[in-house]
ZAMARGU-4260 file (C-alpha; in steps of 0.2 Angstrom, whole numbers, plus 5000, padded with zeros to 4 digits):
<rodrens>
0) 5000/5000/5000 | 5006/5018/4996 | 5007/5034/5006 | 4999/5047/4995 | 5002/5065/4998
5) 4991/5079/4990 | 5000/5095/4988 | 4988/5110/4988 | 4990/5128/4991 | 4990/5134/5009
10) 4973/5143/5007 | 4965/5130/4996 | 4950/5120/5003 | 4953/5103/4995 | 4940/5096/5008
15) 4924/5105/5009 | 4914/5107/5024 | 4904/5093/5032 | 4886/5091/5026 | 4871/5087/5036
20) 4876/5068/5036 | 4893/5073/5043 | 4902/5068/5027 | 4916/5077/5019 | 4914/5083/5001
25) 4926/5092/4989 | 4924/5103/4974 | 4937/5092/4965 | 4936/5076/4955 | 4952/5070/4963
30) 4942/5068/4980 | 4932/5053/4973 | 4948/5045/4966 | 4956/5046/4983 | 4941/5040/4992
35) 4942/5024/4981 | 4960/5022/4984 | 4958/5024/5003 | 4945/5009/5002 | 4959/4999/4994
40) 4970/5002/5009 | 4981/5017/5003 | 4984/5031/5015 | 4980/5049/5009 | 4987/5065/5017
45) 4982/5083/5011 | 4997/5094/5013 | 4992/5113/5012 | 5008/5122/5005 | 5026/5118/5007
50) 5029/5123/5025 | 5030/5106/5032 | 5041/5091/5027 | 5031/5075/5026 | 5035/5058/5019
55) 5026/5049/5005 | 5028/5036/4992 | 5019/5046/4978 | 5012/5064/4978 | 5000/5074/4967
60) 5004/5093/4964 | 4986/5099/4965 | 4987/5118/4966 | 4972/5126/4959 | 4980/5141/4951
65) 4985/5144/4932 | 5003/5144/4936 | 5009/5134/4951 | 5021/5144/4962 | 5039/5139/4961
70) 5041/5135/4979 | 5027/5122/4978 | 5035/5114/4962 | 5052/5113/4972 | 5043/5105/4987
75) 5035/5092/4975 | 5052/5087/4969 | 5056/5080/4986 | 5045/5065/4983 | 5051/5050/4974
80) 5037/5053/4961 | 5024/5067/4959 | 5010/5068/4947 | 5008/5083/4936 | 5025/5091/4942
85) 5028/5095/4923 | 5011/5103/4921 | 5014/5119/4932 | 5008/5131/4918 | 4990/5129/4911
90) 4989/5147/4904 | 4979/5149/4888 | 4995/5156/4879 | 5004/5140/4884 | 4991/5126/4880
95) 4979/5133/4867 | 4980/5126/4850 | 4967/5139/4843 | 4977/5155/4846 | 4978/5168/4833
100) 4988/5184/4831 | 4982/5201/4824 | 4990/5197/4807 | 4983/5180/4804 | 4972/5176/4789
105) 4958/5167/4799 | 4942/5173/4792 | 4930/5165/4804 | 4923/5170/4821 | 4935/5172/4836
110) 4933/5171/4855 | 4942/5183/4867 | 4947/5174/4883 | 4957/5177/4899 | 4974/5170/4899
115) 4971/5163/4916 | 4962/5147/4919 | 4944/5150/4923 | 4946/5168/4921 | 4957/5169/4937
120) 4943/5164/4949 | 4954/5152/4958 | 4968/5165/4961 | 4955/5177/4967 | 4948/5165/4979
125) 4965/5161/4986 | 4969/5180/4988 | 4953/5182/4998 | 4957/5168/5010 | 4975/5174/5012
130) 4969/5191/5016 | 4957/5184/5029 | 4971/5175/5037 | 4981/5191/5038 | 4994/5185/5025
135) 5000/5193/5009 | 4990/5189/4993 | 4999/5175/4983 | 4993/5183/4967 | 4993/5202/4969
140) 4992/5208/4951 | 4977/5200/4944 | 4968/5208/4929 | 4950/5214/4929 | 4937/5200/4926
145) 4931/5200/4909 | 4918/5188/4902 | 4922/5178/4886 | 4916/5187/4871 | 4913/5180/4853
150) 4916/5191/4838 | 4911/5187/4820 | 4929/5191/4814 | 4946/5197/4819 | 4942/5214/4813
155) 4928/5216/4826 | 4940/5213/4840 | 4941/5229/4851 | 4957/5239/4850 | 4970/5234/4862
160) 4965/5216/4865 | 4979/5208/4855 | 4992/5219/4864 | 4985/5214/4881 | 4995/5200/4889
165) 4980/5196/4900 | 4969/5191/4886 | 4971/5178/4871 | 4961/5178/4855 | 4956/5160/4849
170) 4948/5154/4834 | 4930/5150/4839 | 4928/5133/4832 | 4915/5122/4841 | 4908/5107/4832
175) 4892/5113/4825 | 4876/5102/4826 | 4859/5105/4819 | 4853/5108/4837 | 4868/5117/4844
180) 4887/5115/4847 | 4898/5101/4853 | 4915/5100/4862 | 4925/5085/4869 | 4931/5082/4886
185) 4944/5070/4890 | 4947/5065/4909 | 4962/5054/4912 | 4974/5047/4926 | 4988/5037/4920
190) 4982/5025/4907 | 4964/5025/4912 | 4953/5038/4904 | 4936/5043/4898 | 4932/5054/4883
195) 4915/5061/4880 | 4907/5072/4867 | 4894/5084/4873 | 4881/5094/4863 | 4874/5110/4870
200) 4862/5123/4864 | 4874/5136/4870 | 4889/5142/4860 | 4901/5140/4875 | 4899/5121/4878
205) 4899/5116/4896 | 4897/5098/4902 | 4884/5103/4914 | 4873/5111/4901 | 4871/5098/4888
210) 4857/5090/4879 | 4866/5074/4875 | 4883/5065/4876 | 4892/5051/4868 | 4908/5042/4871
215) 4922/5046/4858 | 4940/5040/4855 | 4955/5051/4859 | 4965/5057/4844 | 4983/5053/4844
220) 4988/5072/4842 | 4979/5076/4859 | 4988/5061/4867 | 5004/5069/4861 | 4999/5086/4867
225) 4997/5078/4884 | 5014/5071/4884 | 5021/5088/4879 | 5012/5097/4893 | 5017/5084/4906
230) 5000/5079/4912 | 4998/5063/4922 | 4981/5067/4928 | 4968/5080/4922 | 4955/5085/4910
235) 4957/5092/4892 | 4944/5101/4882 | 4946/5099/4863 | 4936/5100/4847 | 4938/5092/4830
240) 4940/5105/4816 | 4944/5101/4798 | 4950/5084/4803 | 4962/5090/4816 | 4960/5089/4835
245) 4962/5106/4843 | 4966/5108/4862 | 4956/5122/4869 | 4959/5120/4888 | 4969/5110/4900
250) 4965/5108/4919 | 4976/5100/4932 | 4963/5101/4945 | 4946/5097/4937 | 4931/5099/4947
255) 4915/5089/4951 | 4900/5098/4942 | 4885/5096/4954 | 4874/5091/4939 | 4886/5077/4934
260) 4892/5072/4951 | 4885/5055/4950 | 4892/5051/4933 | 4909/5058/4938 | 4909/5048/4955
265) 4905/5032/4945 | 4920/5034/4935 | 4932/5036/4950 | 4936/5018/4952 | 4943/5017/4934
270) 4953/5033/4937 | 4959/5025/4953 | 4965/5010/4943 | 4975/5022/4933 | 4982/5030/4949
275) 4988/5013/4955 | 4997/5009/4939 | 5007/5025/4942 | 5011/5019/4959 | 5018/5003/4952
280) 5028/5013/4939 | 5035/5024/4952 | 5041/5009/4962
</rodrens>
């Protein structure tokens, strides 16, 4: 049996508050995987920040921020093996395969996004908790929140957007359907995975707001992108466009959508199998 250490940010709440049944919950998908691993006999320790030295056979770098602070990465290197130690940067500029520049010849619609994952909401939450604890904000220079905006062409993008390092401009290329739009979500841990194509009536496809879904294969170019980005565990959002797989988003701390919690929990045992295979590889 393995001693598993989950490295989080000091002010992250990996474990949520107890509910009326006095059960622990979590906003993160990894929680369900760890619960299954504990039932198999593995021990799990949540380590908030790099302040304390602890022993473990395998660790997971699970810092819910776009760019993992360097001291957390250094701390993770102390362990014999650490999942996602190579995936410290998930900014859109680093991961997106749909980015364009102002001079590109792209004639279709575009979407303006925050360079930060989830518009920087995780960083804002960590800043608030740090402030309440009387400590310096870990992410003091966050840009103003801006919703994603879709434009009909590059020419419609407002002045200054392309020069703004806090924003990225992507091709807007969801898979069009007669009744909406589609995107693909690949969740993986080691060699275990599930990849689902979701169809939504909304242009910005979210797994929790869909009208149907189907299991689909993972294209080899997306697998290669995972290797390049250093992901052992996580979730990739991608689309098929003109016969090519285009990565749109990568998440190293995927959540558990309330509307899909039962489905996500049902797949936790398979992801736990993938985690155990990584344990064997580490040994």
